[in-house]
C-alpha atoms as an extended CHARMM CRD file, in Angstrom:
* protein
*
       287  EXT
         1         1  UNK       CA             34.2280000000      177.2020000000       40.6990000000  PROA      1               0.0000000000
         2         2  UNK       CA             31.7210000000      179.8450000000       42.5230000000  PROA      2               0.0000000000
         3         3  UNK       CA             31.1930000000      183.1470000000       41.0730000000  PROA      3               0.0000000000
         4         4  UNK       CA             32.4480000000      186.4830000000       42.4120000000  PROA      4               0.0000000000
         5         5  UNK       CA             30.2090000000      187.4560000000       45.5880000000  PROA      5               0.0000000000
         6         6  UNK       CA             27.9300000000      190.9520000000       45.0350000000  PROA      6               0.0000000000
         7         7  UNK       CA             26.3000000000      193.1350000000       47.0460000000  PROA      7               0.0000000000
         8         8  UNK       CA             22.4470000000      192.3410000000       46.8900000000  PROA      8               0.0000000000
         9         9  UNK       CA             21.4750000000      194.0420000000       50.0130000000  PROA      9               0.0000000000
        10        10  UNK       CA             23.7590000000      197.5150000000       51.2670000000  PROA      10              0.0000000000
        11        11  UNK       CA             23.0000000000      197.3970000000       54.9120000000  PROA      11              0.0000000000
        12        12  UNK       CA             26.0570000000      198.5050000000       56.4310000000  PROA      12              0.0000000000
        13        13  UNK       CA             25.2410000000      195.9860000000       59.7100000000  PROA      13              0.0000000000
        14        14  UNK       CA             28.2310000000      196.5440000000       62.1420000000  PROA      14              0.0000000000
        15        15  UNK       CA             27.5460000000      193.0140000000       62.9580000000  PROA      15              0.0000000000
        16        16  UNK       CA             25.8650000000      191.0600000000       59.9160000000  PROA      16              0.0000000000
        17        17  UNK       CA             24.9180000000      187.6950000000       61.4170000000  PROA      17              0.0000000000
        18        18  UNK       CA             23.0560000000      184.5840000000       61.7320000000  PROA      18              0.0000000000
        19        19  UNK       CA             21.3980000000      184.4820000000       57.6130000000  PROA      19              0.0000000000
        20        20  UNK       CA             18.9970000000      181.6680000000       56.8410000000  PROA      20              0.0000000000
        21        21  UNK       CA             16.5490000000      181.2470000000       53.9470000000  PROA      21              0.0000000000
        22        22  UNK       CA             13.4520000000      180.8400000000       55.2430000000  PROA      22              0.0000000000
        23        23  UNK       CA             10.3570000000      180.4250000000       52.5270000000  PROA      23              0.0000000000
        24        24  UNK       CA             11.0630000000      182.4910000000       50.1040000000  PROA      24              0.0000000000
        25        25  UNK       CA             13.7250000000      185.2960000000       51.7260000000  PROA      25              0.0000000000
        26        26  UNK       CA             17.1020000000      185.5750000000       52.8190000000  PROA      26              0.0000000000
        27        27  UNK       CA             16.8070000000      187.0110000000       56.9080000000  PROA      27              0.0000000000
        28        28  UNK       CA             19.9110000000      187.5550000000       58.7320000000  PROA      28              0.0000000000
        29        29  UNK       CA             21.0480000000      190.3130000000       61.4490000000  PROA      29              0.0000000000
        30        30  UNK       CA             22.6460000000      192.8830000000       62.9130000000  PROA      30              0.0000000000
        31        31  UNK       CA             23.9060000000      191.8740000000       66.6170000000  PROA      31              0.0000000000
        32        32  UNK       CA             25.1000000000      195.2080000000       67.1990000000  PROA      32              0.0000000000
        33        33  UNK       CA             22.2190000000      197.6000000000       65.8300000000  PROA      33              0.0000000000
        34        34  UNK       CA             20.4970000000      195.2350000000       66.7680000000  PROA      34              0.0000000000
        35        35  UNK       CA             17.6180000000      194.4590000000       64.4150000000  PROA      35              0.0000000000
        36        36  UNK       CA             16.2250000000      191.9670000000       61.6600000000  PROA      36              0.0000000000
        37        37  UNK       CA             16.5480000000      191.9360000000       58.1750000000  PROA      37              0.0000000000
        38        38  UNK       CA             14.7360000000      189.9200000000       55.9540000000  PROA      38              0.0000000000
        39        39  UNK       CA             15.0970000000      190.2120000000       51.8880000000  PROA      39              0.0000000000
        40        40  UNK       CA             12.6840000000      189.0690000000       49.8480000000  PROA      40              0.0000000000
        41        41  UNK       CA             13.4780000000      187.2670000000       46.7520000000  PROA      41              0.0000000000
        42        42  UNK       CA             11.6310000000      190.6560000000       44.8280000000  PROA      42              0.0000000000
        43        43  UNK       CA             14.8340000000      192.1630000000       46.4320000000  PROA      43              0.0000000000
        44        44  UNK       CA             12.8730000000      194.2960000000       48.8150000000  PROA      44              0.0000000000
        45        45  UNK       CA             14.7430000000      194.5530000000       52.3540000000  PROA      45              0.0000000000
        46        46  UNK       CA             12.5420000000      194.8360000000       55.5980000000  PROA      46              0.0000000000
        47        47  UNK       CA             13.9120000000      195.7740000000       59.0950000000  PROA      47              0.0000000000
        48        48  UNK       CA             12.5870000000      194.9420000000       62.4610000000  PROA      48              0.0000000000
        49        49  UNK       CA             14.1540000000      196.1820000000       65.8030000000  PROA      49              0.0000000000
        50        50  UNK       CA             15.3490000000      194.4610000000       68.2380000000  PROA      50              0.0000000000
        51        51  UNK       CA             15.1530000000      194.8040000000       71.9150000000  PROA      51              0.0000000000
        52        52  UNK       CA             18.9000000000      193.8510000000       72.6710000000  PROA      52              0.0000000000
        53        53  UNK       CA             21.7820000000      192.2820000000       70.9010000000  PROA      53              0.0000000000
        54        54  UNK       CA             20.3790000000      189.2180000000       68.5780000000  PROA      54              0.0000000000
        55        55  UNK       CA             22.5570000000      186.4760000000       67.2930000000  PROA      55              0.0000000000
        56        56  UNK       CA             19.3600000000      184.6020000000       64.5790000000  PROA      56              0.0000000000
        57        57  UNK       CA             16.1240000000      184.0520000000       63.9130000000  PROA      57              0.0000000000
        58        58  UNK       CA             14.9110000000      180.6480000000       63.1450000000  PROA      58              0.0000000000
        59        59  UNK       CA             11.1970000000      179.3180000000       61.7480000000  PROA      59              0.0000000000
        60        60  UNK       CA              9.3320000000      177.1460000000       64.5690000000  PROA      60              0.0000000000
        61        61  UNK       CA              7.0500000000      174.3620000000       63.3400000000  PROA      61              0.0000000000
        62        62  UNK       CA              3.6000000000      175.2580000000       62.8600000000  PROA      62              0.0000000000
        63        63  UNK       CA              4.6950000000      179.0780000000       61.7720000000  PROA      63              0.0000000000
        64        64  UNK       CA              6.0550000000      181.5600000000       63.3470000000  PROA      64              0.0000000000
        65        65  UNK       CA              9.7300000000      182.8340000000       64.1610000000  PROA      65              0.0000000000
        66        66  UNK       CA             11.7410000000      182.3340000000       67.3850000000  PROA      66              0.0000000000
        67        67  UNK       CA             14.9340000000      184.5040000000       67.8310000000  PROA      67              0.0000000000
        68        68  UNK       CA             18.4070000000      183.9820000000       70.4660000000  PROA      68              0.0000000000
        69        69  UNK       CA             18.6680000000      187.6210000000       71.9010000000  PROA      69              0.0000000000
        70        70  UNK       CA             21.1130000000      188.0860000000       74.6740000000  PROA      70              0.0000000000
        71        71  UNK       CA             17.9610000000      188.2180000000       77.2090000000  PROA      71              0.0000000000
        72        72  UNK       CA             17.5790000000      184.9350000000       76.3860000000  PROA      72              0.0000000000
        73        73  UNK       CA             14.9830000000      182.6110000000       73.2810000000  PROA      73              0.0000000000
        74        74  UNK       CA             12.1260000000      184.5660000000       72.3130000000  PROA      74              0.0000000000
        75        75  UNK       CA              9.0870000000      184.3510000000       69.6730000000  PROA      75              0.0000000000
        76        76  UNK       CA              9.0220000000      186.5930000000       67.2170000000  PROA      76              0.0000000000
        77        77  UNK       CA              6.1420000000      188.0350000000       65.4990000000  PROA      77              0.0000000000
        78        78  UNK       CA              6.9370000000      189.8030000000       62.0980000000  PROA      78              0.0000000000
        79        79  UNK       CA              3.3970000000      191.2500000000       62.1530000000  PROA      79              0.0000000000
        80        80  UNK       CA              3.6900000000      193.3740000000       64.5860000000  PROA      80              0.0000000000
        81        81  UNK       CA              7.6800000000      193.4470000000       64.9500000000  PROA      81              0.0000000000
        82        82  UNK       CA              6.9600000000      191.8750000000       68.7420000000  PROA      82              0.0000000000
        83        83  UNK       CA              9.2210000000      189.6310000000       70.8390000000  PROA      83              0.0000000000
        84        84  UNK       CA              8.0160000000      187.3180000000       73.4850000000  PROA      84              0.0000000000
        85        85  UNK       CA             10.2860000000      186.0290000000       76.0240000000  PROA      85              0.0000000000
        86        86  UNK       CA             10.2770000000      182.2730000000       75.7970000000  PROA      86              0.0000000000
        87        87  UNK       CA             12.9680000000      180.5070000000       77.3740000000  PROA      87              0.0000000000
        88        88  UNK       CA             15.9550000000      182.4990000000       79.5380000000  PROA      88              0.0000000000
        89        89  UNK       CA             19.0390000000      180.3670000000       79.3290000000  PROA      89              0.0000000000
        90        90  UNK       CA             21.7530000000      182.0260000000       81.3670000000  PROA      90              0.0000000000
        91        91  UNK       CA             19.8490000000      184.0660000000       83.9080000000  PROA      91              0.0000000000
        92        92  UNK       CA             23.3510000000      183.6310000000       85.7150000000  PROA      92              0.0000000000
        93        93  UNK       CA             25.1930000000      185.5280000000       83.2280000000  PROA      93              0.0000000000
        94        94  UNK       CA             24.3650000000      188.4040000000       82.4110000000  PROA      94              0.0000000000
        95        95  UNK       CA             27.1340000000      189.0220000000       80.4520000000  PROA      95              0.0000000000
        96        96  UNK       CA             26.9330000000      186.5920000000       77.9480000000  PROA      96              0.0000000000
        97        97  UNK       CA             24.4990000000      186.8870000000       74.6500000000  PROA      97              0.0000000000
        98        98  UNK       CA             23.5240000000      184.0340000000       72.4460000000  PROA      98              0.0000000000
        99        99  UNK       CA             25.4410000000      184.1080000000       68.9960000000  PROA      99              0.0000000000
       100       100  UNK       CA             24.5910000000      180.8090000000       66.3320000000  PROA      100             0.0000000000
       101       101  UNK       CA             22.4200000000      178.5290000000       66.1130000000  PROA      101             0.0000000000
       102       102  UNK       CA             21.2600000000      175.2680000000       63.7540000000  PROA      102             0.0000000000
       103       103  UNK       CA             18.1350000000      173.2070000000       63.8880000000  PROA      103             0.0000000000
       104       104  UNK       CA             18.3440000000      169.2100000000       63.5170000000  PROA      104             0.0000000000
       105       105  UNK       CA             16.0220000000      167.3570000000       61.1280000000  PROA      105             0.0000000000
       106       106  UNK       CA             14.2630000000      166.5490000000       64.5440000000  PROA      106             0.0000000000
       107       107  UNK       CA             12.9910000000      169.9510000000       65.1440000000  PROA      107             0.0000000000
       108       108  UNK       CA             16.3530000000      170.3960000000       68.0610000000  PROA      108             0.0000000000
       109       109  UNK       CA             18.0060000000      173.8990000000       67.9580000000  PROA      109             0.0000000000
       110       110  UNK       CA             21.6190000000      173.7930000000       69.0930000000  PROA      110             0.0000000000
       111       111  UNK       CA             23.0970000000      177.0340000000       69.4450000000  PROA      111             0.0000000000
       112       112  UNK       CA             26.0830000000      178.6410000000       71.2450000000  PROA      112             0.0000000000
       113       113  UNK       CA             26.3340000000      181.6460000000       74.0480000000  PROA      113             0.0000000000
       114       114  UNK       CA             29.3830000000      183.8130000000       74.5040000000  PROA      114             0.0000000000
       115       115  UNK       CA             30.6950000000      186.6650000000       76.2160000000  PROA      115             0.0000000000
       116       116  UNK       CA             29.5750000000      190.1170000000       74.5180000000  PROA      116             0.0000000000
       117       117  UNK       CA             32.9800000000      191.8920000000       75.2400000000  PROA      117             0.0000000000
       118       118  UNK       CA             34.7860000000      188.6140000000       73.9900000000  PROA      118             0.0000000000
       119       119  UNK       CA             37.2070000000      188.2540000000       77.2980000000  PROA      119             0.0000000000
       120       120  UNK       CA             35.6390000000      185.6560000000       79.1100000000  PROA      120             0.0000000000
       121       121  UNK       CA             35.9130000000      181.8240000000       78.0790000000  PROA      121             0.0000000000
       122       122  UNK       CA             31.3430000000      181.9020000000       79.5400000000  PROA      122             0.0000000000
       123       123  UNK       CA             30.5090000000      180.6730000000       76.2940000000  PROA      123             0.0000000000
       124       124  UNK       CA             28.5240000000      177.1710000000       76.2030000000  PROA      124             0.0000000000
       125       125  UNK       CA             26.9270000000      175.3340000000       73.4820000000  PROA      125             0.0000000000
       126       126  UNK       CA             23.5610000000      174.0780000000       73.9870000000  PROA      126             0.0000000000
       127       127  UNK       CA             20.1310000000      172.1050000000       72.9470000000  PROA      127             0.0000000000
       128       128  UNK       CA             16.8790000000      172.9380000000       73.3580000000  PROA      128             0.0000000000
       129       129  UNK       CA             14.5410000000      169.6310000000       72.8190000000  PROA      129             0.0000000000
       130       130  UNK       CA             10.8030000000      169.3980000000       73.9150000000  PROA      130             0.0000000000
       131       131  UNK       CA             10.9920000000      173.2080000000       75.4700000000  PROA      131             0.0000000000
       132       132  UNK       CA             14.3280000000      172.0920000000       77.4810000000  PROA      132             0.0000000000
       133       133  UNK       CA             17.5120000000      173.6710000000       77.1720000000  PROA      133             0.0000000000
       134       134  UNK       CA             20.6650000000      171.2300000000       78.2460000000  PROA      134             0.0000000000
       135       135  UNK       CA             24.5100000000      171.6640000000       78.2840000000  PROA      135             0.0000000000
       136       136  UNK       CA             25.5400000000      169.4480000000       75.4980000000  PROA      136             0.0000000000
       137       137  UNK       CA             28.8080000000      169.3340000000       77.1480000000  PROA      137             0.0000000000
       138       138  UNK       CA             31.5120000000      170.8230000000       74.8010000000  PROA      138             0.0000000000
       139       139  UNK       CA             34.0580000000      172.9020000000       76.0010000000  PROA      139             0.0000000000
       140       140  UNK       CA             33.9590000000      176.3620000000       77.1010000000  PROA      140             0.0000000000
       141       141  UNK       CA             35.0860000000      178.9720000000       74.2610000000  PROA      141             0.0000000000
       142       142  UNK       CA             35.1340000000      183.2550000000       74.3570000000  PROA      142             0.0000000000
       143       143  UNK       CA             33.1310000000      182.9230000000       71.5540000000  PROA      143             0.0000000000
       144       144  UNK       CA             31.3180000000      180.2130000000       70.0620000000  PROA      144             0.0000000000
       145       145  UNK       CA             30.1370000000      180.0990000000       66.8990000000  PROA      145             0.0000000000
       146       146  UNK       CA             28.0810000000      177.3360000000       64.8320000000  PROA      146             0.0000000000
       147       147  UNK       CA             26.9090000000      174.7810000000       65.3340000000  PROA      147             0.0000000000
       148       148  UNK       CA             26.4960000000      173.5290000000       61.9170000000  PROA      148             0.0000000000
       149       149  UNK       CA             24.9980000000      169.4570000000       61.2330000000  PROA      149             0.0000000000
       150       150  UNK       CA             25.8670000000      167.2550000000       58.8670000000  PROA      150             0.0000000000
       151       151  UNK       CA             23.1360000000      166.7220000000       55.9020000000  PROA      151             0.0000000000
       152       152  UNK       CA             22.6750000000      162.8790000000       57.6300000000  PROA      152             0.0000000000
       153       153  UNK       CA             22.1960000000      164.7500000000       60.4890000000  PROA      153             0.0000000000
       154       154  UNK       CA             25.3720000000      162.5260000000       62.3900000000  PROA      154             0.0000000000
       155       155  UNK       CA             28.5470000000      165.0650000000       63.1090000000  PROA      155             0.0000000000
       156       156  UNK       CA             27.8370000000      168.7530000000       64.8380000000  PROA      156             0.0000000000
       157       157  UNK       CA             30.3640000000      170.8110000000       63.4680000000  PROA      157             0.0000000000
       158       158  UNK       CA             31.4220000000      173.5450000000       66.1040000000  PROA      158             0.0000000000
       159       159  UNK       CA             33.9090000000      176.7370000000       66.0740000000  PROA      159             0.0000000000
       160       160  UNK       CA             35.9410000000      177.7780000000       68.8700000000  PROA      160             0.0000000000
       161       161  UNK       CA             36.8950000000      181.4230000000       66.6810000000  PROA      161             0.0000000000
       162       162  UNK       CA             39.2030000000      182.8770000000       69.2250000000  PROA      162             0.0000000000
       163       163  UNK       CA             41.4480000000      179.2190000000       68.9670000000  PROA      163             0.0000000000
       164       164  UNK       CA             40.8280000000      179.1880000000       65.3720000000  PROA      164             0.0000000000
       165       165  UNK       CA             39.3230000000      175.6130000000       65.6390000000  PROA      165             0.0000000000
       166       166  UNK       CA             36.2830000000      174.1040000000       64.2840000000  PROA      166             0.0000000000
       167       167  UNK       CA             35.7250000000      170.6670000000       65.6740000000  PROA      167             0.0000000000
       168       168  UNK       CA             33.5240000000      167.6540000000       64.9390000000  PROA      168             0.0000000000
       169       169  UNK       CA             31.4130000000      165.6180000000       67.5010000000  PROA      169             0.0000000000
       170       170  UNK       CA             29.1410000000      162.5350000000       66.3090000000  PROA      170             0.0000000000
       171       171  UNK       CA             25.3800000000      162.9910000000       67.3130000000  PROA      171             0.0000000000
       172       172  UNK       CA             23.8620000000      159.8080000000       69.0940000000  PROA      172             0.0000000000
       173       173  UNK       CA             20.2380000000      158.6840000000       69.1220000000  PROA      173             0.0000000000
       174       174  UNK       CA             19.4730000000      160.4080000000       72.1200000000  PROA      174             0.0000000000
       175       175  UNK       CA             20.5630000000      163.7400000000       71.4090000000  PROA      175             0.0000000000
       176       176  UNK       CA             23.5090000000      163.1610000000       73.6160000000  PROA      176             0.0000000000
       177       177  UNK       CA             27.5060000000      163.8680000000       71.8410000000  PROA      177             0.0000000000
       178       178  UNK       CA             30.3690000000      161.7680000000       71.3090000000  PROA      178             0.0000000000
       179       179  UNK       CA             33.9650000000      163.2010000000       72.0640000000  PROA      179             0.0000000000
       180       180  UNK       CA             34.9680000000      166.3390000000       70.3850000000  PROA      180             0.0000000000
       181       181  UNK       CA             37.7210000000      165.6130000000       68.0000000000  PROA      181             0.0000000000
       182       182  UNK       CA             39.4670000000      168.0130000000       65.7640000000  PROA      182             0.0000000000
       183       183  UNK       CA             38.3790000000      168.9600000000       62.0910000000  PROA      183             0.0000000000
       184       184  UNK       CA             39.9470000000      172.1880000000       61.0230000000  PROA      184             0.0000000000
       185       185  UNK       CA             42.8100000000      174.3420000000       62.0800000000  PROA      185             0.0000000000
       186       186  UNK       CA             43.3670000000      177.5900000000       60.9060000000  PROA      186             0.0000000000
       187       187  UNK       CA             46.2280000000      179.7960000000       61.2080000000  PROA      187             0.0000000000
       188       188  UNK       CA             45.1330000000      183.4010000000       62.7620000000  PROA      188             0.0000000000
       189       189  UNK       CA             47.1200000000      185.0270000000       60.3970000000  PROA      189             0.0000000000
       190       190  UNK       CA             44.7280000000      183.8670000000       57.4900000000  PROA      190             0.0000000000
       191       191  UNK       CA             41.6030000000      185.1970000000       59.8800000000  PROA      191             0.0000000000
       192       192  UNK       CA             39.0660000000      183.7520000000       62.2770000000  PROA      192             0.0000000000
       193       193  UNK       CA             36.7920000000      181.1520000000       62.1060000000  PROA      193             0.0000000000
       194       194  UNK       CA             33.2690000000      182.6080000000       62.1400000000  PROA      194             0.0000000000
       195       195  UNK       CA             29.8390000000      180.6860000000       61.5210000000  PROA      195             0.0000000000
       196       196  UNK       CA             30.0130000000      177.1660000000       59.9920000000  PROA      196             0.0000000000
       197       197  UNK       CA             27.5080000000      176.0640000000       57.0220000000  PROA      197             0.0000000000
       198       198  UNK       CA             27.2030000000      172.6300000000       55.3320000000  PROA      198             0.0000000000
       199       199  UNK       CA             26.2400000000      171.8500000000       52.0610000000  PROA      199             0.0000000000
       200       200  UNK       CA             24.6340000000      168.8540000000       50.6900000000  PROA      200             0.0000000000
       201       201  UNK       CA             27.8540000000      167.3860000000       49.7740000000  PROA      201             0.0000000000
       202       202  UNK       CA             29.0240000000      167.2420000000       53.2240000000  PROA      202             0.0000000000
       203       203  UNK       CA             31.5470000000      169.9350000000       52.9120000000  PROA      203             0.0000000000
       204       204  UNK       CA             31.9210000000      173.0230000000       55.6750000000  PROA      204             0.0000000000
       205       205  UNK       CA             31.9840000000      176.2390000000       54.8050000000  PROA      205             0.0000000000
       206       206  UNK       CA             33.2470000000      179.0770000000       57.3130000000  PROA      206             0.0000000000
       207       207  UNK       CA             33.5050000000      182.8010000000       57.0580000000  PROA      207             0.0000000000
       208       208  UNK       CA             36.8570000000      184.0210000000       57.8400000000  PROA      208             0.0000000000
       209       209  UNK       CA             36.8400000000      187.5760000000       59.9690000000  PROA      209             0.0000000000
       210       210  UNK       CA             39.4380000000      189.8130000000       59.5400000000  PROA      210             0.0000000000
       211       211  UNK       CA             40.2640000000      187.0870000000       56.2970000000  PROA      211             0.0000000000
       212       212  UNK       CA             39.1590000000      188.2280000000       53.6850000000  PROA      212             0.0000000000
       213       213  UNK       CA             37.0250000000      185.3840000000       52.7860000000  PROA      213             0.0000000000
       214       214  UNK       CA             35.1220000000      182.4960000000       53.0490000000  PROA      214             0.0000000000
       215       215  UNK       CA             36.2110000000      178.4420000000       53.0400000000  PROA      215             0.0000000000
       216       216  UNK       CA             35.3780000000      175.4900000000       51.7890000000  PROA      216             0.0000000000
       217       217  UNK       CA             36.3430000000      172.2560000000       53.6050000000  PROA      217             0.0000000000
       218       218  UNK       CA             35.5650000000      168.5150000000       52.0790000000  PROA      218             0.0000000000
       219       219  UNK       CA             34.6070000000      166.2300000000       54.9310000000  PROA      219             0.0000000000
       220       220  UNK       CA             37.8470000000      164.8760000000       55.6800000000  PROA      220             0.0000000000
       221       221  UNK       CA             38.8560000000      168.8880000000       56.4390000000  PROA      221             0.0000000000
       222       222  UNK       CA             40.6620000000      168.9920000000       53.2900000000  PROA      222             0.0000000000
       223       223  UNK       CA             40.6430000000      173.0500000000       51.9340000000  PROA      223             0.0000000000
       224       224  UNK       CA             39.1210000000      172.9180000000       48.1530000000  PROA      224             0.0000000000
       225       225  UNK       CA             38.3340000000      176.0600000000       47.9070000000  PROA      225             0.0000000000
       226       226  UNK       CA             38.3270000000      179.6870000000       48.8990000000  PROA      226             0.0000000000
       227       227  UNK       CA             36.2560000000      182.5950000000       48.1400000000  PROA      227             0.0000000000
       228       228  UNK       CA             37.7370000000      185.6780000000       48.0910000000  PROA      228             0.0000000000
       229       229  UNK       CA             35.4060000000      188.8460000000       49.2070000000  PROA      229             0.0000000000
       230       230  UNK       CA             35.7340000000      192.9110000000       48.7830000000  PROA      230             0.0000000000
       231       231  UNK       CA             35.6520000000      193.3040000000       52.5420000000  PROA      231             0.0000000000
       232       232  UNK       CA             37.7360000000      191.7250000000       55.4350000000  PROA      232             0.0000000000
       233       233  UNK       CA             35.2760000000      190.2330000000       57.6800000000  PROA      233             0.0000000000
       234       234  UNK       CA             33.3550000000      187.8430000000       56.4930000000  PROA      234             0.0000000000
       235       235  UNK       CA             30.8010000000      186.0280000000       59.0270000000  PROA      235             0.0000000000
       236       236  UNK       CA             28.5080000000      183.6270000000       57.9150000000  PROA      236             0.0000000000
       237       237  UNK       CA             27.3560000000      181.5600000000       55.0110000000  PROA      237             0.0000000000
       238       238  UNK       CA             23.8370000000      180.5270000000       54.1030000000  PROA      238             0.0000000000
       239       239  UNK       CA             22.0920000000      178.6600000000       50.8030000000  PROA      239             0.0000000000
       240       240  UNK       CA             19.0860000000      180.3180000000       49.2430000000  PROA      240             0.0000000000
       241       241  UNK       CA             17.1040000000      181.1380000000       46.2410000000  PROA      241             0.0000000000
       242       242  UNK       CA             16.0290000000      178.3430000000       43.5960000000  PROA      242             0.0000000000
       243       243  UNK       CA             17.2670000000      174.9430000000       44.5740000000  PROA      243             0.0000000000
       244       244  UNK       CA             19.3910000000      176.2630000000       47.0650000000  PROA      244             0.0000000000
       245       245  UNK       CA             22.2890000000      177.3930000000       45.0570000000  PROA      245             0.0000000000
       246       246  UNK       CA             22.5690000000      180.8380000000       45.6480000000  PROA      246             0.0000000000
       247       247  UNK       CA             25.2400000000      181.5210000000       48.7920000000  PROA      247             0.0000000000
       248       248  UNK       CA             24.2640000000      184.4710000000       50.8560000000  PROA      248             0.0000000000
       249       249  UNK       CA             27.2590000000      186.0300000000       52.9480000000  PROA      249             0.0000000000
       250       250  UNK       CA             27.0050000000      188.3430000000       55.6930000000  PROA      250             0.0000000000
       251       251  UNK       CA             29.7400000000      190.6410000000       56.6600000000  PROA      251             0.0000000000
       252       252  UNK       CA             30.7830000000      193.2870000000       59.3750000000  PROA      252             0.0000000000
       253       253  UNK       CA             32.2110000000      196.4130000000       60.2290000000  PROA      253             0.0000000000
       254       254  UNK       CA             33.3040000000      195.7030000000       63.7540000000  PROA      254             0.0000000000
       255       255  UNK       CA             36.6710000000      196.3980000000       64.8980000000  PROA      255             0.0000000000
       256       256  UNK       CA             37.0870000000      198.0850000000       61.6270000000  PROA      256             0.0000000000
       257       257  UNK       CA             38.9680000000      202.0400000000       62.5670000000  PROA      257             0.0000000000
       258       258  UNK       CA             38.6710000000      205.2840000000       60.3320000000  PROA      258             0.0000000000
       259       259  UNK       CA             41.3950000000      203.8950000000       57.3110000000  PROA      259             0.0000000000
       260       260  UNK       CA             39.5420000000      200.3840000000       57.0740000000  PROA      260             0.0000000000
       261       261  UNK       CA             36.4530000000      201.6450000000       56.5020000000  PROA      261             0.0000000000
       262       262  UNK       CA             37.1370000000      204.0330000000       53.9360000000  PROA      262             0.0000000000
       263       263  UNK       CA             39.0850000000      201.2360000000       52.1510000000  PROA      263             0.0000000000
       264       264  UNK       CA             36.1380000000      199.0210000000       51.9570000000  PROA      264             0.0000000000
       265       265  UNK       CA             32.9710000000      200.5640000000       51.6380000000  PROA      265             0.0000000000
       266       266  UNK       CA             31.4740000000      197.7920000000       51.0150000000  PROA      266             0.0000000000
       267       267  UNK       CA             31.7730000000      196.4820000000       54.7770000000  PROA      267             0.0000000000
       268       268  UNK       CA             28.3630000000      195.2090000000       56.5590000000  PROA      268             0.0000000000
       269       269  UNK       CA             26.8590000000      194.6180000000       53.4910000000  PROA      269             0.0000000000
       270       270  UNK       CA             24.8170000000      190.9840000000       52.7990000000  PROA      270             0.0000000000
       271       271  UNK       CA             26.4430000000      189.7330000000       49.6340000000  PROA      271             0.0000000000
       272       272  UNK       CA             26.1550000000      186.6590000000       47.0430000000  PROA      272             0.0000000000
       273       273  UNK       CA             27.4450000000      184.6010000000       44.6050000000  PROA      273             0.0000000000
       274       274  UNK       CA             26.8220000000      181.3770000000       43.0000000000  PROA      274             0.0000000000
       275       275  UNK       CA             28.0300000000      178.7190000000       45.1770000000  PROA      275             0.0000000000
       276       276  UNK       CA             28.0140000000      175.9370000000       42.5380000000  PROA      276             0.0000000000
       277       277  UNK       CA             26.2900000000      173.2710000000       45.3170000000  PROA      277             0.0000000000
       278       278  UNK       CA             23.2160000000      173.3300000000       46.6910000000  PROA      278             0.0000000000
       279       279  UNK       CA             22.4220000000      174.4670000000       50.6520000000  PROA      279             0.0000000000
       280       280  UNK       CA             20.7480000000      171.9520000000       52.9500000000  PROA      280             0.0000000000
       281       281  UNK       CA             16.7660000000      172.8810000000       53.5020000000  PROA      281             0.0000000000
       282       282  UNK       CA             16.8710000000      174.6010000000       57.1020000000  PROA      282             0.0000000000
       283       283  UNK       CA             14.4300000000      172.7820000000       59.3990000000  PROA      283             0.0000000000
       284       284  UNK       CA             12.0480000000      174.0760000000       61.9940000000  PROA      284             0.0000000000
       285       285  UNK       CA             11.9280000000      174.1890000000       65.7730000000  PROA      285             0.0000000000
       286       286  UNK       CA              9.7770000000      172.0660000000       67.1010000000  PROA      286             0.0000000000
       287       287  UNK       CA              8.6850000000      173.0650000000       70.7510000000  PROA      287             0.0000000000
């Protein structure tokens, strides 16, 4: 059984997202602030302002960091807080932004886009490999989340948040995908599936926006655990710390009215709990 989630960084994010363990620290973002946070293993929190809505930050092979912004993929230098544009993704869709991502064992970056106003089904899933971005061919969605990749690197999990579904597809040797097939459907009364993460046992975790919890599903799609939170909007789980056995969870104040904010003073903070299982090490982007 898992431990009880506790606040480890009281940042009060409007839309906390993208947690990832890099080196000896937990990195995450506030999409709407917009900014990047780093929680060191000494408990110190560092913040950098971002020039546009930011969905994630990932390590790059050879050092440095890469960030997904509304304006495309950028390189980020934490020593001076600078961003430098690298790759445009959807120059014909200026109302879209990048939202969530994962890096495969081959260094390919898998990521999604979405309508920043959450109104149009203009979000797509992409793969960046050898400096080239290609559309995966997966269905469009209003709000994409994930992808996440199984520990053996053979399965990609993708979330259509508004539809309440997590799908799965085989990853072929050339990076193409097999047909998308159902993995989990979550009733809207239980919340909306947000960012997915896979642990070392191959189980899929998902935060539930509006669901006061995170869930863990086994590889067959059976719900095996629910972790309750004192806040409604749980966005994504990441594993870090010693042995990658601490689960971190970003949360959000977004869509909470004044009464809900009064009732949820911890909304938007970063939480941590004993996951009872190890995570999977984060890979670096190869460009």
